[in-house]
C-alpha positions in Angstrom: 0.1 0.0 0.0 1.5 3.6 -0.9 1.0 6.8 0.8 -1.8 9.0 -0.9 -2.8 12.4 -0.3 -5.7 13.9 -2.1 -7.5 17.1 -1.7 -11.4 18.1 -2.0 -10.6 21.1 -4.3 -9.8 18.4 -6.9 -12.2 15.6 -5.8 -12.4 12.3 -7.8 -16.2 12.9 -8.0 -18.9 15.2 -7.5 -22.4 13.9 -6.5 -24.9 16.5 -6.6 -28.0 16.0 -4.5 -31.4 16.3 -6.2 -31.4 20.1 -4.9 -29.6 21.8 -1.9 -25.9 20.7 -2.4 -23.4 18.1 -3.1 -20.9 15.7 -1.9 -17.3 15.9 -3.1 -15.6 12.2 -2.9 -11.9 11.2 -2.5 -10.8 7.5 -2.8 -7.9 6.6 -0.8 -6.6 3.0 -0.2 -9.8 1.7 -1.2 -11.8 4.1 1.2 -14.1 6.9 0.2 -14.3 10.0 2.1 -16.9 12.6 1.4 -16.9 16.3 2.1 -20.9 17.0 2.0 -22.1 20.7 1.6 -25.8 20.6 2.8 -27.4 23.8 1.9 -30.5 25.2 3.8 -33.7 23.4 3.0 -31.6 20.1 2.6 -33.3 16.9 3.8 -32.4 13.4 3.0 -35.8 12.3 2.1 -36.1 15.0 -0.2 -32.6 15.5 -1.7 -31.1 12.0 -1.6 -33.7 9.4 -1.1 -34.7 9.8 -4.9 -31.0 8.7 -5.8 -30.9 6.2 -3.1 -34.4 4.7 -3.4 -34.7 3.3 0.0 -37.2 4.5 2.8 -34.4 6.0 5.0 -30.5 6.5 4.6 -28.8 3.1 4.9 -25.3 4.6 5.1 -23.4 4.5 8.3 -21.8 7.9 8.9 -18.9 8.6 10.8 -17.4 12.2 10.7 -16.8 15.8 11.6 -19.1 18.8 11.3 -16.9 21.8 9.8 -19.6 24.4 10.1 -23.4 24.6 10.4 -25.9 22.2 12.1 -28.1 19.3 11.2 -30.7 17.2 12.8 -30.8 13.4 12.3 -34.1 11.5 12.7 -33.2 8.0 13.7 -36.0 5.2 12.3 -36.5 4.4 16.1 -37.5 7.9 17.0 -34.3 9.4 18.5 -33.5 12.9 17.3 -29.8 14.1 17.4 -28.7 17.4 16.8 -24.9 18.0 15.4 -23.0 21.2 14.9 -19.7 22.7 14.1 -17.2 20.8 16.0 -18.9 17.9 16.7 -17.5 14.5 15.9 -20.4 11.7 14.9 -21.3 8.3 14.5 -24.6 7.6 12.8 -25.9 4.0 12.2 -28.2 3.2 9.2 -31.8 4.0 9.5 -32.4 7.7 9.5 -33.4 10.6 7.8 -31.7 14.0 8.3 -32.1 17.8 7.9 -30.3 21.0 8.0 -31.0 23.3 10.8 -30.4 26.8 10.6 -29.9 29.4 7.8 -26.4 28.5 7.1 -25.2 25.3 5.1 -23.9 22.1 6.9 -20.4 21.3 6.0 -18.9 18.1 7.0 -16.4 15.5 6.6 -17.7 11.7 6.5 -15.2 8.7 6.8 -18.0 6.1 7.3 -19.4 3.6 4.9 -20.3 6.0 2.0 -18.6 4.5 -0.8 -22.5 4.7 -2.8 -23.8 7.5 -0.8 -25.8 9.9 -3.2 -24.2 8.2 -6.0 -26.5 8.1 -9.4 -26.4 4.9 -11.1 
């Protein structure tokens, strides 16, 4: 395995949401890392569900919020608020929405190789 360095300013792929933002993807050593920009008004069930084709998000997320905030709605009824500076682990089975008037920007190291990826 060789050392690798990549930058989100030159991503391997850009995955636009149905509206309200995009995810920049870089692949390193067989892993995908995303920098997501979720604009105000973004909601998974409206902006990614049409791409994913599942009732709720089935990706496992593990990341860090750079700016803004988001509310996660777990399928079991639990709600979580994440904001700038938070490190998070979110299992599959959730919806999510940007909370507040600012974009939510985060880096996700989870199991997100196919997240928001159109066929």
